C-alpha positions as CSV (number, residue, x, y, z in Angstrom):
1,M,-14.8,3.8,-156.6
2,A,-14.5,0.1,-156.5
3,I,-16.8,-1.9,-158.7
4,Q,-19.4,-3.7,-156.8
5,T,-19.5,-7.2,-158.3
6,F,-22.2,-8.7,-156.1
7,E,-25.1,-6.8,-154.5
8,L,-27.9,-8.3,-152.4
9,V,-31.5,-7.5,-153.4
10,S,-33.1,-9.5,-150.6
11,P,-33.0,-8.4,-146.9
12,F,-29.6,-9.5,-145.5
13,L,-31.2,-10.7,-142.2
14,S,-33.3,-13.3,-144.0
15,I,-30.3,-15.2,-145.3
16,Y,-28.2,-17.7,-143.3
17,T,-24.5,-16.7,-143.6
18,P,-22.1,-19.3,-142.0
19,S,-18.4,-18.5,-141.9
20,K,-16.1,-21.1,-143.4
21,V,-12.3,-21.4,-143.3
22,W,-10.7,-20.5,-146.6
23,K,-8.7,-23.4,-148.0
24,G,-7.2,-21.7,-151.0
25,D,-4.1,-19.5,-151.4
26,S,-4.1,-17.0,-148.5
27,S,-2.8,-14.3,-150.8
28,L,-6.1,-14.4,-152.8
29,L,-7.8,-12.8,-149.7
30,L,-5.9,-9.6,-150.5
31,G,-7.8,-7.3,-152.7
32,Q,-4.8,-6.2,-154.7
33,T,-3.7,-9.7,-155.6
34,T,-3.9,-11.0,-159.2
35,N,-7.1,-12.9,-159.5
36,A,-8.1,-12.1,-155.9
37,L,-11.2,-13.8,-154.4
38,T,-14.1,-11.6,-155.4
39,P,-17.5,-11.1,-153.8
40,G,-20.0,-13.2,-155.8
41,E,-17.7,-16.0,-156.5
42,M,-19.3,-19.4,-156.1
43,L,-17.3,-21.5,-153.5
44,Q,-17.6,-25.2,-152.8
45,I,-17.6,-26.7,-149.3
46,T,-14.4,-28.9,-148.9
47,A,-14.3,-32.3,-147.3
48,D,-13.1,-30.7,-144.0
49,Y,-15.9,-28.1,-144.1
50,G,-13.8,-25.3,-145.4
51,A,-14.5,-23.3,-148.6
52,D,-12.5,-23.1,-151.9
53,R,-12.9,-22.2,-155.6
54,L,-13.7,-25.0,-158.0
55,A,-11.5,-28.0,-157.3
56,D,-9.7,-27.6,-160.6
57,L,-10.1,-24.4,-162.6
58,V,-7.7,-25.8,-165.3
59,D,-10.0,-28.8,-166.0
60,A,-11.7,-28.1,-169.3
61,N,-14.9,-29.5,-167.9
62,Q,-15.0,-26.5,-165.5
63,N,-15.6,-23.8,-168.1
64,N,-18.7,-23.5,-170.2
65,D,-17.1,-23.1,-173.6
66,A,-19.2,-24.7,-176.2
67,L,-16.6,-27.4,-177.1
68,T,-16.5,-28.8,-173.6
69,I,-20.3,-29.3,-173.1
70,V,-21.1,-31.8,-175.8
71,A,-21.2,-35.5,-175.2
72,A,-18.8,-36.1,-178.2
73,N,-16.1,-34.4,-176.3
74,G,-16.4,-36.7,-173.2
75,T,-17.7,-34.0,-170.9
76,T,-18.8,-35.6,-167.5
77,L,-19.8,-32.5,-165.7
78,A,-18.9,-34.2,-162.5
79,Q,-17.5,-31.2,-160.7
80,N,-20.5,-29.1,-161.6
81,K,-22.8,-31.5,-159.7
82,V,-21.3,-30.3,-156.4
83,P,-23.2,-27.5,-154.7
84,A,-21.5,-24.1,-154.4
85,F,-22.4,-20.8,-152.5
86,A,-21.8,-17.2,-153.0
87,F,-18.9,-15.4,-151.2
88,F,-20.4,-12.2,-149.9
89,S,-17.9,-9.8,-148.3
90,E,-15.6,-6.9,-149.0
91,T,-12.3,-8.3,-150.4
92,G,-9.3,-7.2,-148.3
93,R,-11.2,-6.9,-145.0
94,G,-8.9,-7.2,-142.1
95,D,-10.8,-9.9,-140.3
96,I,-10.9,-12.1,-143.3
97,V,-7.3,-11.5,-144.3
98,T,-5.9,-12.2,-140.8
99,G,-8.5,-14.9,-139.6
100,G,-9.0,-16.6,-143.0
101,R,-12.7,-17.1,-142.4
102,I,-15.0,-16.1,-145.1
103,P,-18.9,-15.7,-145.1
104,L,-21.0,-17.7,-147.6
105,L,-24.7,-17.1,-148.4
106,Q,-25.4,-20.8,-148.0
107,F,-29.1,-20.8,-147.8
108,G,-32.0,-18.8,-149.2
109,P,-33.9,-18.2,-151.2
110,Y,-32.6,-14.7,-152.0
111,E,-31.9,-12.5,-155.0
112,A,-28.7,-10.8,-155.8
113,D,-27.0,-9.0,-158.8
114,T,-23.7,-10.4,-159.9
115,M,-20.9,-9.7,-162.4
116,I,-19.1,-13.0,-161.8
117,F,-20.8,-14.6,-164.8
118,D,-19.7,-16.4,-167.9
119,R,-18.3,-13.9,-170.5
120,G,-16.4,-14.1,-173.7
121,A,-12.9,-12.7,-174.4
122,D,-14.4,-9.3,-175.3
123,G,-16.0,-9.2,-171.8
124,I,-19.6,-9.5,-172.9
125,L,-21.8,-11.8,-170.8
126,I,-22.8,-14.9,-172.7
127,N,-25.5,-17.7,-172.6
128,E,-25.1,-21.4,-172.9
129,A,-24.8,-21.2,-176.8
130,G,-22.0,-18.5,-176.6
131,A,-24.3,-15.8,-177.7
132,A,-24.6,-12.4,-175.9
133,L,-26.8,-12.5,-172.9
134,S,-30.2,-11.0,-173.5
135,T,-33.8,-10.7,-172.0
136,A,-34.6,-13.9,-173.8
137,D,-32.3,-15.7,-171.3
138,I,-34.4,-14.5,-168.2
139,G,-35.8,-17.6,-166.5
140,K,-33.0,-19.9,-167.5
141,P,-31.2,-22.0,-164.8
142,V,-27.6,-21.3,-163.9
143,G,-24.8,-23.5,-162.6
144,V,-21.3,-23.1,-161.4
145,F,-18.3,-22.9,-163.7
146,A,-14.9,-21.4,-164.1
147,V,-15.6,-18.0,-165.7
148,R,-13.3,-15.2,-167.0
149,N,-12.1,-12.7,-164.5
150,Y,-14.5,-9.7,-164.6
151,K,-11.7,-7.3,-164.9
152,D,-9.0,-9.2,-166.9
153,F,-11.3,-11.1,-169.2
154,A,-9.2,-10.6,-172.3
155,S,-6.1,-12.2,-170.7
156,A,-8.1,-15.1,-169.2
157,D,-7.4,-18.6,-170.6
158,P,-10.3,-21.1,-170.0
159,I,-8.2,-24.1,-170.8
160,Q,-5.1,-23.3,-168.7
161,G,-7.2,-21.8,-165.9
162,T,-5.3,-18.5,-166.0
163,L,-7.4,-15.5,-164.5
164,M,-10.5,-17.7,-164.1
165,Q,-12.9,-17.3,-161.2
166,S,-15.6,-19.6,-159.7
167,G,-18.8,-18.0,-161.2
168,L,-22.1,-18.7,-162.8
169,A,-23.1,-19.7,-166.3
170,V,-26.4,-20.6,-168.0
171,L,-26.9,-24.3,-168.0
172,S,-27.6,-26.2,-171.2
173,Y,-30.3,-28.9,-171.5
174,D,-27.7,-31.7,-171.6
175,Q,-26.0,-30.4,-168.5
176,I,-29.3,-30.3,-166.6
177,K,-30.1,-33.7,-167.8
178,N,-26.8,-35.0,-166.5
179,G,-27.5,-33.7,-163.0
180,A,-25.5,-30.4,-162.9
181,F,-26.0,-28.4,-159.7
182,K,-28.6,-25.6,-160.3
183,A,-27.5,-22.5,-158.2
184,G,-30.6,-20.5,-159.2
185,Y,-32.4,-18.8,-162.1
186,I,-31.9,-15.6,-164.0
187,S,-34.6,-13.0,-163.0
188,R,-33.2,-9.8,-164.5
189,I,-30.5,-8.5,-166.7
190,S,-29.3,-4.9,-166.4
191,G,-26.5,-2.7,-167.7
192,V,-24.8,-2.9,-171.0
193,G,-21.4,-4.1,-172.3
194,T,-18.8,-5.3,-169.9
195,K,-20.7,-3.7,-167.0
196,M,-23.8,-5.8,-167.4
197,R,-25.2,-7.5,-164.3
198,V,-27.3,-10.5,-163.9
199,R,-29.9,-10.9,-161.1
200,I,-30.2,-14.4,-159.8
201,L,-32.8,-15.9,-157.7
202,F,-30.7,-18.3,-155.6
203,G,-31.7,-21.3,-153.5
204,I,-34.8,-22.6,-155.4
């Protein structure tokens, strides 16, 4: 049985879901492709009103590693100020693969459980300080970052951008102060280990 990486908690009919043209590599729409586009990834609207992953997953400012979020290292967080929205669909669906149009949960508010979240090389979900996510992190705001692939986290390389996905991470005080885009807030944490899920209240 396939892992469900993103599950809506709110009624679907209450959420506006426009369809956008996928502007990334078309092979990523195939469920078997390495680092395939995964439900729950946070996609940005392109200049021509399509959708894509973060503009540059290789840019060190895109991941939330501790060494890239302090002022001394020149972090600008410019990319993270751009709004992004959750991709919600079954990866590999025929109409998406052939038509290249993907649904985004663009407006809310709504709640959803996601696994596309910042995690360490051991696969454990982490907060803005790099510590394991816990109930103490409930209520914290989250933003959009390049995060390790939920399946191939051990092989992911945040600096080179290998096996990185557009996901969510807890925002630090400095990032919020610098105007980082807030996608929502943590409302619940469930599961254990690498199978942990984070419930996010989006759109507020």
